[in-house]
MDAnalysis code that builds the backbone (N, CA, C; Angstrom):
import MDAnalysis as mda
import numpy as np

u = mda.Universe.empty(327, n_residues=109, atom_resindex=np.repeat(np.arange(109), 3), trajectory=True)
u.add_TopologyAttr("name", ["N", "CA", "C"] * 109)
u.add_TopologyAttr("resid", np.arange(1, 110))
u.add_TopologyAttr("resname", ["MET", "THR", "ASP", "LEU", "ARG", "LEU", "THR", "TYR", "LEU", "LEU", "LEU", "VAL", "VAL", "LEU", "VAL", "MET", "THR", "LEU", "ALA", "THR", "TYR", "PHE", "THR", "ARG", "ALA", "MET", "PRO", "PHE", "ILE", "PHE", "PHE", "SER", "LYS", "ARG", "LYS", "PRO", "PRO", "ALA", "PHE", "LEU", "ASN", "TYR", "LEU", "GLN", "ARG", "LEU", "MET", "PRO", "PRO", "VAL", "VAL", "MET", "VAL", "VAL", "LEU", "VAL", "PHE", "ALA", "SER", "TYR", "LYS", "ASP", "ILE", "ASP", "PHE", "ARG", "ALA", "SER", "PRO", "HIS", "GLY", "VAL", "PRO", "ALA", "LEU", "ILE", "ALA", "GLY", "ALA", "LEU", "THR", "ALA", "GLY", "LEU", "HIS", "PHE", "TRP", "LYS", "HIS", "ASN", "THR", "LEU", "PHE", "SER", "ILE", "ALA", "GLY", "GLY", "THR", "ALA", "LEU", "TYR", "MET", "VAL", "LEU", "ILE", "ARG", "VAL", "MET"])
u.atoms.positions = np.array([
    [-18.203, -18.607, -12.022],
    [-17.022, -19.354, -12.420],
    [-16.163, -19.713, -11.207],
    [-16.071, -18.822, -10.248],
    [-15.252, -19.062, -9.066],
    [-15.852, -20.166, -8.199],
    [-17.184, -20.221, -8.114],
    [-17.829, -21.263, -7.319],
    [-17.551, -22.641, -7.895],
    [-17.507, -22.727, -9.218],
    [-17.221, -24.004, -9.869],
    [-15.804, -24.461, -9.564],
    [-14.856, -23.537, -9.582],
    [-13.460, -23.874, -9.271],
    [-13.317, -24.318, -7.816],
    [-14.002, -23.630, -6.926],
    [-13.945, -23.987, -5.510],
    [-14.555, -25.367, -5.277],
    [-15.666, -25.641, -5.922],
    [-16.295, -26.962, -5.812],
    [-15.366, -28.043, -6.347],
    [-14.759, -27.781, -7.497],
    [-13.817, -28.734, -8.081],
    [-12.637, -28.972, -7.136],
    [-12.097, -27.911, -6.583],
    [-10.965, -28.035, -5.667],
    [-11.347, -28.841, -4.428],
    [-12.512, -28.583, -3.876],
    [-12.955, -29.334, -2.703],
    [-13.171, -30.813, -3.032],
    [-13.700, -31.098, -4.221],
    [-13.865, -32.498, -4.631],
    [-12.515, -33.190, -4.804],
    [-11.555, -32.494, -5.360],
    [-10.217, -33.068, -5.518],
    [-9.607, -33.374, -4.153],
    [-9.727, -32.440, -3.221],
    [-9.192, -32.654, -1.870],
    [-9.900, -33.824, -1.196],
    [-11.217, -33.927, -1.360],
    [-11.976, -35.021, -0.764],
    [-11.551, -36.369, -1.335],
    [-11.415, -36.460, -2.650],
    [-11.010, -37.717, -3.279],
    [-9.605, -38.109, -2.845],
    [-8.682, -37.166, -2.790],
    [-7.320, -37.480, -2.363],
    [-7.277, -37.878, -0.886],
    [-8.111, -37.252, -0.076],
    [-8.188, -37.627, 1.336],
    [-8.675, -39.061, 1.485],
    [-9.731, -39.405, 0.751],
    [-10.252, -40.776, 0.811],
    [-9.237, -41.787, 0.281],
    [-8.548, -41.448, -0.800],
    [-7.539, -42.359, -1.359],
    [-6.402, -42.575, -0.364],
    [-5.954, -41.511, 0.264],
    [-4.882, -41.638, 1.249],
    [-5.344, -42.454, 2.449],
    [-6.524, -42.175, 2.941],
    [-7.053, -42.913, 4.094],
    [-7.186, -44.393, 3.763],
    [-7.712, -44.707, 2.576],
    [-7.910, -46.105, 2.213],
    [-6.580, -46.842, 2.078],
    [-5.580, -46.212, 1.471],
    [-4.291, -46.896, 1.339],
    [-3.626, -47.107, 2.693],
    [-3.845, -46.196, 3.637],
    [-3.283, -46.380, 4.971],
    [-4.044, -47.439, 5.764],
    [-5.351, -47.550, 5.536],
    [-6.182, -48.486, 6.295],
    [-6.190, -49.889, 5.697],
    [-5.800, -50.033, 4.433],
    [-5.858, -51.337, 3.767],
    [-5.180, -52.466, 4.534],
    [-3.950, -52.295, 5.000],
    [-3.326, -53.413, 5.716],
    [-4.120, -53.841, 6.951],
    [-4.686, -52.879, 7.664],
    [-5.461, -53.218, 8.857],
    [-6.771, -53.903, 8.500],
    [-7.351, -53.512, 7.382],
    [-8.603, -54.129, 6.940],
    [-8.360, -55.552, 6.452],
    [-7.364, -55.726, 5.595],
    [-7.133, -57.030, 4.978],
    [-6.465, -58.044, 5.901],
    [-5.635, -57.570, 6.813],
    [-4.866, -58.502, 7.635],
    [-5.231, -58.428, 9.115],
    [-6.449, -58.042, 9.436],
    [-6.857, -57.999, 10.837],
    [-7.125, -59.396, 11.394],
    [-7.512, -60.336, 10.531],
    [-7.861, -61.673, 11.008],
    [-6.896, -62.757, 10.564],
    [-5.932, -62.378, 9.744],
    [-4.955, -63.380, 9.309],
    [-3.579, -62.738, 9.215],
    [-2.571, -63.574, 9.190],
    [-1.192, -63.119, 9.142],
    [-0.832, -62.723, 7.707],
    [-0.100, -61.632, 7.528],
    [0.314, -61.245, 6.173],
    [1.223, -62.303, 5.556],
    [1.212, -62.425, 4.243],
    [2.093, -63.395, 3.594],
    [3.567, -63.044, 3.806],
    [4.403, -64.052, 3.691],
    [5.845, -63.852, 3.900],
    [6.417, -62.852, 2.912],
    [5.865, -62.811, 1.717],
    [6.342, -61.879, 0.700],
    [6.189, -60.431, 1.159],
    [5.094, -60.094, 1.814],
    [4.904, -58.734, 2.311],
    [5.880, -58.399, 3.437],
    [6.164, -59.363, 4.280],
    [7.173, -59.133, 5.324],
    [8.550, -58.897, 4.704],
    [8.844, -59.646, 3.644],
    [10.109, -59.468, 2.917],
    [10.175, -58.064, 2.315],
    [9.100, -57.625, 1.656],
    [9.068, -56.281, 1.077],
    [9.180, -55.199, 2.141],
    [8.533, -55.422, 3.261],
    [8.584, -54.448, 4.347],
    [10.010, -54.266, 4.851],
    [10.754, -55.321, 4.892],
    [12.135, -55.247, 5.354],
    [13.054, -54.671, 4.286],
    [12.757, -54.923, 3.001],
    [13.652, -54.560, 1.911],
    [13.418, -53.149, 1.368],
    [12.214, -52.643, 1.418],
    [11.877, -51.390, 0.737],
    [12.621, -50.149, 1.245],
    [12.781, -49.914, 2.539],
    [13.489, -48.685, 2.948],
    [14.906, -48.568, 2.381],
    [15.737, -49.621, 2.430],
    [17.061, -49.457, 1.819],
    [17.001, -49.260, 0.305],
    [16.063, -49.910, -0.353],
    [15.934, -49.759, -1.810],
    [15.545, -48.327, -2.159],
    [14.616, -47.764, -1.421],
    [14.196, -46.385, -1.677],
    [15.364, -45.431, -1.442],
    [16.143, -45.658, -0.397],
    [17.293, -44.794, -0.132],
    [18.322, -44.878, -1.254],
    [18.572, -46.065, -1.785],
    [19.520, -46.212, -2.900],
    [19.013, -45.469, -4.128],
    [17.732, -45.577, -4.418],
    [17.153, -44.865, -5.559],
    [17.300, -43.353, -5.364],
    [17.063, -42.863, -4.150],
    [17.212, -41.435, -3.886],
    [18.661, -40.973, -4.033],
    [19.601, -41.797, -3.614],
    [21.016, -41.444, -3.765],
    [21.372, -41.338, -5.244],
    [21.001, -42.334, -6.033],
    [21.302, -42.281, -7.458],
    [20.597, -41.102, -8.133],
    [19.383, -40.812, -7.732],
    [18.665, -39.683, -8.318],
    [19.328, -38.355, -7.967],
    [19.902, -38.259, -6.779],
    [20.532, -36.992, -6.385],
    [21.876, -36.784, -7.077],
    [22.539, -37.849, -7.504],
    [23.834, -37.716, -8.173],
    [23.723, -37.706, -9.690],
    [22.559, -37.904, -10.262],
    [22.446, -38.073, -11.715],
    [22.723, -36.797, -12.500],
    [22.478, -35.634, -11.938],
    [22.660, -34.385, -12.677],
    [23.989, -33.698, -12.405],
    [24.884, -34.340, -11.712],
    [26.181, -33.736, -11.414],
    [27.085, -33.883, -12.629],
    [27.695, -32.774, -13.027],
    [28.655, -32.794, -14.131],
    [30.052, -32.919, -13.518],
    [30.604, -34.121, -13.598],
    [31.910, -34.378, -12.986],
    [33.051, -33.791, -13.816],
    [32.768, -33.303, -15.036],
    [33.803, -32.706, -15.881],
    [33.988, -31.227, -15.593],
    [32.975, -30.588, -15.000],
    [33.039, -29.151, -14.730],
    [33.386, -28.915, -13.253],
    [34.072, -27.810, -13.014],
    [34.434, -27.458, -11.649],
    [33.177, -27.203, -10.833],
    [33.083, -27.628, -9.623],
    [34.025, -28.291, -8.722],
    [33.999, -29.817, -8.815],
    [33.582, -30.361, -9.957],
    [33.664, -31.797, -10.253],
    [32.853, -32.674, -9.305],
    [31.794, -32.154, -8.750],
    [30.937, -32.947, -7.881],
    [31.488, -33.170, -6.489],
    [32.570, -32.476, -6.151],
    [33.207, -32.671, -4.845],
    [32.265, -32.341, -3.683],
    [31.517, -31.221, -3.722],
    [30.617, -30.950, -2.595],
    [29.580, -32.054, -2.378],
    [29.018, -32.558, -3.460],
    [28.007, -33.612, -3.328],
    [28.617, -34.904, -2.809],
    [29.792, -35.242, -3.272],
    [30.433, -36.480, -2.816],
    [30.841, -36.392, -1.347],
    [31.376, -35.253, -0.939],
    [31.767, -35.083, 0.468],
    [30.525, -35.100, 1.369],
    [29.473, -34.384, 0.950],
    [28.245, -34.358, 1.750],
    [27.604, -35.740, 1.807],
    [27.657, -36.481, 0.714],
    [27.120, -37.845, 0.713],
    [27.900, -38.752, 1.642],
    [29.228, -38.598, 1.635],
    [30.054, -39.405, 2.534],
    [29.767, -39.049, 3.997],
    [29.582, -37.760, 4.283],
    [29.246, -37.368, 5.653],
    [27.889, -37.928, 6.055],
    [26.919, -37.881, 5.147],
    [25.591, -38.416, 5.446],
    [25.677, -39.897, 5.789],
    [26.413, -40.655, 4.976],
    [26.568, -42.088, 5.245],
    [27.296, -42.307, 6.570],
    [28.357, -41.537, 6.816],
    [29.097, -41.684, 8.060],
    [28.260, -41.375, 9.287],
    [27.483, -40.284, 9.214],
    [26.613, -39.948, 10.340],
    [25.554, -41.019, 10.570],
    [25.056, -41.583, 9.469],
    [24.032, -42.612, 9.642],
    [24.601, -43.885, 10.264],
    [25.784, -44.286, 9.833],
    [26.404, -45.474, 10.429],
    [26.787, -45.230, 11.887],
    [27.119, -43.981, 12.217],
    [27.514, -43.646, 13.577],
    [26.312, -43.554, 14.509],
    [25.281, -42.782, 14.130],
    [24.162, -42.515, 15.033],
    [22.895, -43.313, 14.718],
    [22.785, -43.892, 13.536],
    [21.580, -44.636, 13.122],
    [20.323, -43.780, 13.229],
    [20.462, -42.501, 12.885],
    [19.345, -41.558, 12.928],
    [19.226, -40.915, 11.552],
    [18.193, -41.276, 10.813],
    [18.040, -40.820, 9.435],
    [17.917, -39.309, 9.345],
    [17.085, -38.718, 10.191],
    [16.885, -37.273, 10.148],
    [18.184, -36.526, 10.447],
    [18.926, -36.969, 11.441],
    [20.212, -36.352, 11.782],
    [21.195, -36.476, 10.618],
    [21.231, -37.639, 9.990],
    [22.157, -37.879, 8.879],
    [21.839, -36.971, 7.698],
    [20.577, -36.911, 7.321],
    [20.183, -36.095, 6.172],
    [20.396, -34.615, 6.469],
    [20.058, -34.182, 7.659],
    [20.244, -32.771, 8.018],
    [21.727, -32.404, 8.019],
    [22.564, -33.258, 8.568],
    [23.999, -32.985, 8.585],
    [24.599, -32.929, 7.190],
    [24.236, -33.884, 6.345],
    [24.741, -33.894, 4.975],
    [24.250, -32.705, 4.178],
    [22.988, -32.334, 4.355],
    [22.435, -31.189, 3.637],
    [23.107, -29.898, 4.087],
    [23.308, -29.741, 5.381],
    [23.965, -28.536, 5.892],
    [25.391, -28.419, 5.346],
    [26.131, -29.524, 5.357],
    [27.490, -29.488, 4.822],
    [27.473, -29.178, 3.325],
    [26.541, -29.762, 2.592],
    [26.446, -29.503, 1.154],
    [26.178, -28.025, 0.888],
    [25.269, -27.416, 1.653],
    [24.964, -25.997, 1.478],
    [26.196, -25.124, 1.742],
    [26.969, -25.490, 2.760],
    [28.193, -24.739, 3.051],
    [29.210, -24.929, 1.924],
    [29.387, -26.159, 1.475],
    [30.403, -26.434, 0.453],
    [30.078, -25.781, -0.889],
    [28.823, -25.733, -1.292],
    [28.520, -25.106, -2.578],
    [28.697, -23.594, -2.518],
    [28.648, -23.018, -1.323],
    [28.899, -21.572, -1.191],
    [30.406, -21.290, -1.140],
    [31.175, -22.214, -0.576],
    [32.613, -22.001, -0.407],
    [33.386, -22.358, -1.676],
    [33.003, -23.432, -2.325],
    [33.767, -23.909, -3.498],
    [33.375, -23.198, -4.765],
])
């Protein structure tokens, strides 16, 4: 029974590896001899901000603004994250700073 599970697990890892490799290689395969369409360039430029907006809304959706501390730690940490990003233009620095402040505020408040 254990050999069957191990075989299944290895097959799952192999299939996921191939799927990941193929999705990463697709643009190079399809567009090696021709220019990508303008629509793909538009999506490439638009997708990072859209994903960030979706993540922001997803992170604030479960906050109960009627109960103490009324979402104050999340709002302050979000404002710091945005401020750090506009100041330094470094996503990792912004997220780390906002997360660190949020962790401190939820312990203090």
